[in-house]
C-alpha positions as a printed NumPy array, in Angstrom:
array([[-14.081,   0.822,  16.881],
       [-11.035,   1.018,  14.615],
       [-10.583,   0.249,  10.924],
       [ -7.496,  -1.629,   9.736],
       [ -6.331,  -2.826,   6.321],
       [ -4.006,  -5.366,   4.753],
       [ -3.723,  -7.048,   1.336],
       [ -2.09 , -10.051,  -0.288],
       [ -2.433, -12.706,   2.404],
       [ -1.606, -15.335,  -0.255],
       [ -2.866, -18.218,   1.867],
       [ -2.555, -21.854,   0.812],
       [ -3.543, -23.889,   3.867],
       [ -5.044, -26.692,   1.742],
       [ -2.228, -26.986,  -0.792],
       [  1.508, -26.792,  -1.266],
       [  2.098, -23.211,  -2.388],
       [  4.827, -21.964,  -0.059],
       [  5.615, -18.261,  -0.032],
       [  8.881, -18.799,   1.847],
       [ 10.706, -19.064,  -1.488],
       [ 10.269, -15.298,  -1.861],
       [ 12.199, -14.724,   1.372],
       [ 11.977, -11.705,   3.648],
       [  8.568, -11.142,   5.188],
       [  7.16 , -14.207,   3.413],
       [  9.031, -16.627,   5.686],
       [  6.342, -17.999,   8.065],
       [  4.087, -15.149,   6.935],
       [  0.908, -16.933,   8.053],
       [  2.114, -17.323,  11.641],
       [  3.478, -13.771,  11.754],
       [  0.298, -12.312,  10.305],
       [ -1.916, -14.195,  12.767],
       [  0.163, -13.092,  15.75 ],
       [  0.227,  -9.455,  14.632],
       [ -3.482,  -9.485,  13.754],
       [ -4.486, -10.858,  17.178],
       [ -2.222,  -8.336,  18.886],
       [ -3.621,  -5.421,  16.859],
       [ -7.241,  -6.008,  15.827],
       [-10.089,  -6.273,  18.347],
       [-13.411,  -8.089,  18.015],
       [-15.253,  -4.797,  17.545],
       [-12.917,  -3.574,  14.8  ],
       [-13.216,  -3.787,  11.017],
       [-10.365,  -4.981,   8.807],
       [-10.21 ,  -4.535,   5.046],
       [ -8.545,  -7.326,   3.043],
       [ -7.733,  -5.962,  -0.402],
       [ -7.337,  -9.043,  -2.575],
       [ -5.024, -11.949,  -3.328],
       [ -6.471, -13.795,  -0.372],
       [ -5.958, -17.427,  -1.383],
       [ -4.019, -19.348,  -4.021],
       [ -6.891, -21.849,  -4.361],
       [ -8.541, -22.349,  -7.746],
       [-11.956, -23.455,  -6.445],
       [-14.065, -22.235,  -3.541],
       [-13.972, -25.581,  -1.724],
       [-10.18 , -25.46 ,  -1.756],
       [-10.195, -21.864,  -0.491],
       [-12.445, -22.676,   2.461],
       [ -9.598, -23.627,   4.875],
       [ -8.063, -20.216,   4.148],
       [-11.401, -18.474,   4.622],
       [-11.999, -20.331,   7.895],
       [ -8.566, -19.15 ,   9.077],
       [ -9.61 , -15.569,   8.339],
       [-13.041, -16.017,   9.951],
       [-11.437, -17.25 ,  13.194],
       [ -9.44 , -14.034,  13.591],
       [-10.84 , -10.985,  15.44 ],
       [-12.89 ,  -8.316,  13.736],
       [-15.366,  -7.924,  10.914],
       [-13.577,  -8.619,   7.644],
       [-14.401,  -6.862,   4.383],
       [-12.846,  -8.812,   1.529],
       [-12.118,  -7.759,  -2.047],
       [-11.089,  -9.881,  -5.006],
       [ -7.496,  -9.81 ,  -6.27 ],
       [ -6.086, -11.006,  -9.574],
       [ -5.037, -14.351,  -8.045],
       [ -8.405, -15.07 ,  -6.367],
       [ -9.611, -17.499,  -9.033],
       [-11.773, -19.302,  -6.444],
       [-13.988, -16.18 ,  -6.061],
       [-17.49 , -17.14 ,  -7.231],
       [-20.979, -15.81 ,  -6.519],
       [-20.835, -12.985,  -3.958],
       [-24.16 , -14.071,  -2.452],
       [-22.75 , -17.569,  -1.925],
       [-19.556, -16.222,  -0.399],
       [-21.455, -13.885,   1.909],
       [-23.357, -16.862,   3.306],
       [-20.145, -18.532,   4.547],
       [-19.563, -16.71 ,   7.833],
       [-21.156, -13.655,   9.504],
       [-17.757, -12.142,  10.293],
       [-16.866, -11.838,   6.58 ],
       [-18.361,  -9.521,   3.965],
       [-17.321,  -9.97 ,   0.328],
       [-17.455,  -6.602,  -1.417],
       [-18.473,  -6.236,  -5.056],
       [-20.516,  -3.497,  -6.795],
       [-21.825,  -2.107,  -3.507],
       [-20.524,  -0.692,  -0.217],
       [-20.114,  -1.829,   3.376],
       [-20.925,   0.517,   6.255],
       [-18.651,   0.564,   9.305],
       [-19.872,   2.993,  11.979],
       [-21.162,   5.504,   9.454],
       [-18.159,   5.165,   7.134],
       [-18.638,   3.688,   3.659],
       [-16.147,   1.057,   2.548],
       [-16.171,   1.034,  -1.247],
       [-14.014,  -0.784,  -3.718],
       [-13.118,  -2.641,  -6.861],
       [-10.365,  -5.026,  -7.797],
       [ -8.97 ,  -2.347, -10.113],
       [ -6.589,  -3.322, -12.889],
       [ -3.392,  -2.362, -14.701],
       [ -3.854,   1.268, -15.707],
       [ -3.362,   2.814, -19.16 ],
       [  0.155,   4.123, -19.688],
       [  1.653,   1.301, -17.606],
       [  4.531,  -0.545, -19.242],
       [  2.53 ,  -3.797, -18.869],
       [ -0.806,  -2.458, -20.19 ],
       [ -1.97 ,  -4.299, -23.328],
       [ -5.004,  -3.989, -25.6  ],
       [ -6.714,  -6.909, -23.872],
       [ -6.471,  -5.083, -20.528],
       [ -8.792,  -2.309, -21.704],
       [-11.983,  -4.362, -21.266],
       [-11.114,  -5.478, -17.713],
       [ -9.971,  -1.977, -16.777],
       [-13.288,  -0.499, -17.98 ],
       [-15.289,  -3.143, -16.097],
       [-13.449,  -2.524, -12.828],
       [-13.914,   1.213, -13.269],
       [-17.677,   0.648, -13.558],
       [-17.622,  -1.517, -10.453],
       [-15.898,   1.174,  -8.435],
       [-18.41 ,   3.764,  -9.639],
       [-21.313,   1.453,  -8.689],
       [-19.789,   0.992,  -5.233],
       [-19.291,   4.722,  -4.694],
       [-22.763,   5.549,  -6.026],
       [-24.236,   2.992,  -3.62 ],
       [-22.572,   4.744,  -0.673],
       [-23.692,   8.142,  -1.888],
       [-27.28 ,   6.938,  -2.273],
       [-27.136,   5.689,   1.329],
       [-26.161,   9.174,   2.451],
       [-22.67 ,   8.246,   3.656],
       [-20.361,  11.223,   3.265],
       [-17.118,   9.668,   4.568],
       [-15.686,   7.022,   2.257],
       [-12.692,   4.699,   2.197],
       [-11.798,   3.076,  -1.128],
       [-10.027,  -0.263,  -1.215],
       [ -8.48 ,  -1.549,  -4.436],
       [ -6.256,  -4.493,  -5.169],
       [ -4.257,  -2.845,  -7.948],
       [ -2.774,   0.612,  -7.46 ],
       [ -4.905,   3.372,  -9.054],
       [ -1.94 ,   4.738, -11.013],
       [  0.363,   3.271, -13.646],
       [  3.995,   2.435, -12.986],
       [  4.925,   6.031, -13.811],
       [  2.578,   7.144, -10.989],
       [  0.206,   8.831, -13.434],
       [ -3.467,   8.984, -12.322],
       [ -6.211,   6.919, -13.909],
       [ -9.999,   6.845, -14.156],
       [ -9.951,   5.302, -10.666],
       [ -8.326,   8.454,  -9.307],
       [-10.891,  10.576, -11.167],
       [-13.705,   8.671,  -9.435],
       [-12.004,   8.953,  -6.063],
       [-11.836,  12.722,  -6.525],
       [-15.386,  13.036,  -7.883],
       [-16.865,  11.239,  -4.867],
       [-14.721,  13.114,  -2.304],
       [-13.041,   9.985,  -0.951],
       [-10.755,  10.711,   2.008],
       [ -8.683,   7.496,   2.168],
       [ -7.486,   4.97 ,  -0.423],
       [ -5.704,   1.66 ,   0.218],
       [ -4.346,  -0.869,  -2.257],
       [ -1.952,  -3.811,  -2.485],
       [ -0.549,  -5.971,  -5.315],
       [  2.974,  -4.503,  -5.288],
       [  5.701,  -6.685,  -3.768],
       [  9.397,  -6.24 ,  -3.077],
       [ 11.495,  -3.225,  -2.168],
       [ 12.377,  -2.624,  -5.823],
       [  8.654,  -2.299,  -6.672],
       [  7.284,  -0.415,  -3.643],
       [  8.581,   2.833,  -5.135],
       [  6.082,   2.588,  -7.998],
       [  3.262,   3.347,  -5.574],
       [  1.835,   6.682,  -4.532],
       [  1.762,   7.136,  -0.78 ],
       [  0.638,  10.04 ,   1.34 ],
       [ -1.546,  12.937,   0.237],
       [ -2.355,  12.997,  -3.492],
       [ -5.299,  14.252,  -5.548],
       [ -7.257,  15.207,  -2.429],
       [ -7.   ,  11.845,  -0.606],
       [ -4.565,   9.911,   1.593],
       [ -3.12 ,   6.89 ,  -0.272],
       [ -1.585,   3.856,   1.459],
       [  0.135,   0.748,   0.128],
       [ -1.018,  -2.204,   2.233],
       [  0.577,  -5.282,   0.634],
       [  1.519,  -7.789,   3.326],
       [  5.278,  -7.642,   2.822],
       [  5.256,  -3.823,   2.782],
       [  3.386,  -3.826,   6.121],
       [  5.668,  -6.509,   7.618],
       [  2.635,  -8.777,   8.194],
       [  0.923,  -6.196,  10.432],
       [ -2.505,  -4.67 ,   9.615],
       [ -2.377,  -0.905,   9.113],
       [ -4.647,   1.203,  11.304],
       [ -6.629,   3.655,   9.17 ],
       [ -9.082,   5.137,  11.685]])
């Protein structure tokens, strides 16, 4: 069993929301991602999908995108991104397909490893952080703590944290998310949200604050899921 990760699928199979206009890896990104996924991920594997899954506004419109994901190999653990406006009741979403688990406020266990997470948010000190971001930031911090506490209560020592937003601001300064990651002895952290070569440099990658951090946005990974374990 292996664990893979990718973020920012930005699917729009039921509507006209082409990503090709952004060029580069976004040209035919759905076909490329499917081919690379099938070549890489096996039926017994787990793949983490860290937000910005579908451009749909309502769940019924997102269902073609979710069916596309369900048809691919592996158990999928999905997290909400800032563009996932279709995301509704987690219990309703988790009833859609047995190969998909929608993560919120709890953890998912993959072969004794806890998958924890939160959407995250823009962090204090970021050039885009505004007063109205404080409430969302605090809520997502609580959600990550609930998720980590759930894994700890279950007795799972090894933890992977998935976020949609990076856990640092655009000056690469740590946040409350990093403090939680350290407090719960998390070994691996993955996140997406950042797009384009001029933005990738704002991310922390490699060993920091006691954990291994990886950027997993689709264009950074060239449409190929990253193997974590």
